[in-house]
N, C-alpha and C positions, 0 to 999 in steps of 0.2 A: 437154738439159743433163746431162752425165754427171759432170763434176767437182763436188767439194764444196769449200766454203771455210769450214771450221769456225772457224778463228781470226778471220776477218773477221766471221762471224756472231756470235761471242762478243763481239768488240769493239764491233760495232754495237749489240748489245743493251745494253751498258754505256753507250754514247753516248746512246741513246734515253732513258735515265733522267735525264740531266742536260742534254741539248741538245734543243730543239724539233725533233721529227722525226729526231733523231740526227745532224743536220748543221748547218753554219753558212752554207749556201747551198743553196737548194731542189733544184737539178738534181742535186746530189751524192747525193740519196736514191734515185736509180734508179727513180723513179716512172714515167718514160717507157719503161722497158724491163723492169720487173718484177725480182723477186729482191732479194737483199741486196747493198748496196753493197760493193765491194771496199775494204778499208782499206789504204791505201798506206803503206809503211814507208820507202822510199827511192827515189831516182832517180839515174841516171847516164847521160849521153849521151842516146841515143834511148830508153832503157829505164826502166821502173818495176818495182818488186817489191812484191807485196802481202804482207799479214801471214802468209799461208800459204806464202810462199817462191816464188810463181809470178812469172815474169818476163814483161813485156809490152812490145812495141814501142808506144810512146806517140804517138798522134796528137791528143791533147788539149793536152798541153804547158802545163798550168795555164791552159787556155783562151786560149792565144796568146802570152804573154810570152816563153817560152823558145825564142827563135829560134835560139839557139846550142845548145840541148839542156839537159838537167838537169846541174846542178853543173859547168858549164864551168869548167875550171881557172883561167882568167884572171879570171872573175867571182868565184869563190870566194876567190881570193887577194886581190883588191881589197877585197872585203867584210871579210875577216879582218883585213887591214891597217888598214882604217878603224875597225873595231870596237875595236881595241886603242888607237886614238887618241880614241875617244869615239863613242857611238851617237846622241846627240841633244844639241843645245845650246840650241834655242829662240832662236838668234841667227844672223845671216847667215854663210854660208861661201862660199869661192871655188868650191866644187864646184857650187853652184847656178848660178853664172854660166857655168861650163864646160859643164854639160849644156845650159843654155839656148842657148849659142852653137852647140853641135853640132846641136840641133834646128833652129834658125833657118837654119843652113847647108844643111840638107837639105830644108826646106820654105819656098820663097821667099815664100809668102803671109803668113808670120808675121814680125812686127817685134818683138813683145814677148810674154812668156809668164809665167804665174803657175802655180807648182806647187802641187798639192793632194795628197790622200791616196788618191783613188779616182776611177774613172770617173764614179760617181754625183755626187761633189762637182764634178767638172769640168763636166758638163752642166748641173747645177743652177745653178752659178755663171755659166756662159756665158749662160744664159737670163735670169738676174737682170741681168747686164750689158747684154744686148740691150734689156731693158725700160728700164733706167736711161738708156742712150744715146739711144734713140729716143723715150722718153716715151710709149710705147704699152704695151698690156697683153696683147694676144692673141698666142699662138704657134701655129704649125702643125707637127704631127708626123704621121708615117705609121703607119698601122695595122700592128702586128706588129713595128715597129722598137722595140727596147728601149734606152733611154738611162739606165738606172739606176733606182733605186727612190724617187726624190724624188716627193712627192705629186702635183705637177702633171703628172708624166710617166707615172703609172700609169693611162693610158687606152689601151685597145687595145694593150697591150704584148705583145711576143713572148717568146721565149726561155723562161725558167723558168715564166712564166705560161702559155705555150702548152703546155708539157710537162705541167703539173699540171691544165690545163683550167680555170683560174680566170678568170672573165670580167673582173673588175677587183678590186683589193684592197679588202676591208673596211678601215675606218679612215681612208679618204680622203674628206674632206667634199666634197660636190658643189660648194661654193663655191670650193674649191681648184682644181678642174679646169674651172670655168665658162669660162675664157678659153683653154682648150686645144682647138684645132680639129683634127680628124683626117680623113685621107683615105688611100685605098689607095696603097701604094708603086707607082711607075711610072705613076700616073694624073695626068699633067700637066694635063689638062683639068679634073680635079677641083680641083687647086690654083688654077688660073686662076679657077674659079668662086668659091672662097673669097676670093680677092683682089677679085673683082668685088663681092662682098657686104660685105667687111670690110677692104678695102685700107688705109684710113687708121688702122685700129686694130691691125694686125698688126705686132708688133715683130720677129719672126724666123720663119724656117722652119728646123727642125732635121732633119737626115737622116743616116742611115748611107749613105754613097755606094755601098757594097755592103751589102745587107741580110743580115747574117750572124747575126742573132738570131731569124730565123724559119726557119733552115736555111742556105741560101746562094742568094741571088737577085741577079743582076747588074742594073745599071740598064739600061733600054731605051735604044736610041740616041736622043740628044737630050733625055733626061729631066733629067739634071743641068744641062745647058746651059740648058734651059728654066726650071729653078728659079732659076738665076743671073739670067736676064733678067727674070723676074717680080719677084724681090725688088728688083732695082735700079730697075725701073720704078716700084714702089710705095713705095720708101724703106724697105724692111725689110732686115734682115740675113740672110745665108745662113750657117748654122752647119753645118759638116761634123763629125759625130761619128766621128772616126777612132781612137777608143779601141782598136778591134779592127784596123782596116785600116792604121793608121799604122805604117810600116816593115815591113808584112806584104804589102800589095798591091803595094808597090814601095818602094824606099828612101825616096822622097819622098811616100809615102802614095798613096791612091786619087786625091787631087786632082792628082797629077802624071801619073797614068795617063790621066785623063779631061780634063786640062788646064783645070781649073776653079779660079778664084781666090776662095775663100770669104772672108767677112769675119772669121769666127771659126772656130777648129778646136779640138776636144776630143781629148785624147790620154791614153794610159795604157798598161798592159800592157808593151809592149816597152821603153818609156822608163825603166822601173824594173828591167829585167833580172830580173824574177821577184820583186821586192820591192814592197810596196804603194805605188802612186804614181798620180797623175793630173795633168792640166794643162789649162788653157784658154789660148788664145793667139790673136793676130790682129793687125789693123792698129793702128799706134801710137796714132792718134787715139782709137780705141775703147778700147784697153787703158788709156789714161791716165785713163779714168773710174773705174778700180779704186783703192780706198784703199791706200796713203796719197796716191797721186798725185791721186785724185779722190774723189768722194763715195760711190761704190758700195762698201759694206762687205762684206768677206769676209776670214776669217782662219783659221789652223789651227796648233795647237801643233807638230805633227810635219810640217807642210808643208816641203818641201825637206830632209827628213831626210837626213843625210850618207850613211847606208848605201844608201838608195834612189838617191841621186844618183850615187855611185861605181859602183853596179851598172849604172845606166843609161848612164853615160859609157862604161864598158868594153864594154857590149853594142853601143851605137851605133858605136863605133870599129870594131868588127868588121863591122857591117852596111854601113858605108861602103865596105868592100872589095868592089867590084862582082863580082869573080870568085867570091867566096864566095857572095854572094847569088844569082848566076846558077846556081851548082851546086844550091842548094836549090830554085830554080824548076824546074830540069830534073828533079829527083827528084819534085817535086810533079806535074809533067806526066806523068811515067811512071806514077805511082800512079793518077792519075785515068783515064788511058787504060786501064790494067789493070783497074780496077774496072768501067769501062764494057764492056770486052770480056768480062769474066767474067759480067756480067749478061746481055749479049746472047747469049752461048753457051748460057746456061741458060734463055733465053726469058723473062727477068724485065725488066719495064719499069722503067727508072731515068732520072733526070735528074742528070747530073753537071756540075760546073762548077769552074773554077779561076781565080784571079787571083794572080799572084805566088806566095807560099808558103802560101796558104790555099785550101781547097777545100770542096766540099759534094757529098753524094750522097743524093738523094731516092729512096726506093722509091715507085713509082706504082701506082695501082690498075689502070691500063690503058695500053697503048702510045699515043702521040700526045698524051697529056696534057702540059700545060706549066705550070709554076709560075712566076708572075711577080709575085705579091703574097701577102699574108697570107691573103686570101680563098681564093685558088687553092691555097695550101699546105694549109689546113685541109680543102679539098675533095678534093685529089688525093693527098696524102701517105699512104702505106700504113704507118702507125705499127706495126701488129702485125708486119708482115713485117720492118720494121727491127729490132724488138726481137729477133726470132729470129736475124737476121743478127748483131746485136751480141753475143749470147751465143755463137753459133757461132765468131765471131772471138776472143772471150775465151778459149774453150777451146783455140784454136790460138795463143795468145800474142800477140794483137793487141788493143790498147785504143783503140776509137773512142769518140766522145762518147756518153754514156748517154741520148741523146735524138735523135730525128729532126730536131729544130728547132735544131740547133747546127752551126756550121762546124767543120772540122778543120784541122790545122796540121802542117807539116813543118819540121824543124830542120836545121841544119848537121850535126848528129850522125847523122842518118839516112843509112845507107849504101845502096849499090845492092843489097846482099844483103838488107837490111831491107825495101826496097821489093819485091824479088822474092818474099821470104817472104810478105809481106802479100798480094800479088796471087795467089799460089798458094793461100793460105788462103781468099781470097775466092772463087776458082774452086770450091773444095770446098764451101764453105758455100752458095754460090748453087745448086749442083746439088742440095743437100739441101732448099733452099727450094721 
């Protein structure tokens, strides 16, 4: 690393005095790649600028929401217009219904939706709903899949926990997670064994249809269909956590790609257009259990916030335009092929993958290794090499996730020239590795 970032270092030192670890979300601390985090000042289109004035082609995009890019003019105009009319009312608005209708039109499995303020709220509420609806207590989650930081879900979680090397979070009582059963992602036989042992007690299986919080792992053929069959057979609910894949894997989410009809779906990121939002949604009979329609209580002062609603409406209206989405998919495909070719030419083992407008690139210890689960990710992912790759790309003006265990994203704003620059930078860095 030859560049220096004095202003970022100065600002981060100030942040550490008043924020735990200097950040408000762990992966931002750059513990997975070393060095001082870059402090970002602004974004426009496909680019971000740090406090030292360096510009980067951004493939993090606020961890997925910015499918149109930073500060898209239509989104900025919509937020500005709404802000002048009021930022929060704590009362119903027509914007909530408009965004709900947009989501329902794009995801046929959904009949009703409840907006919340984050992905964590969405998954936590969906699991409470599953327990209330079924009258059962146990849930099944997959090792390395991250569904937010609710106590019952911080068992073998991926993402930031994997980056920091924390086994499980202190402060979570054993009693809270006693009914959380875990199994490796893509292990359908393991799920069947859990149902054989606890079938009448399991309220739900929650899964990332594409495991994008342990890096980027696609479901094995038949895995998601097998989950659907097992849950139906045993009277449990199937919950798709599409906070990340919703409107990213495809306009209709990963469930449209794999043709699975989940009982409940958790959403976030894209549906807020870059503002804080989450949602849980599903079949009408199940959603009617939620207060005030039913007895399962959940509430939120800022749920359905008009700024988030209008940003989401504007974003999804653009996503609905198939030619625009197809353009982002094509750019993503070109990027992934370019990264793979650059690694191959340099003799570096990688595993790359893509679905829709999201992608992943693992650096491996040896050729022939395949990552299909959290266990294999921990075993085969070459995190030290990824860290060197990350900083090499930063020096060439390209910003990838500061962790091997995170997915990447492409936006409408990324041009063919941006992709070409990224691939050329990757060739140079791969040769140095």
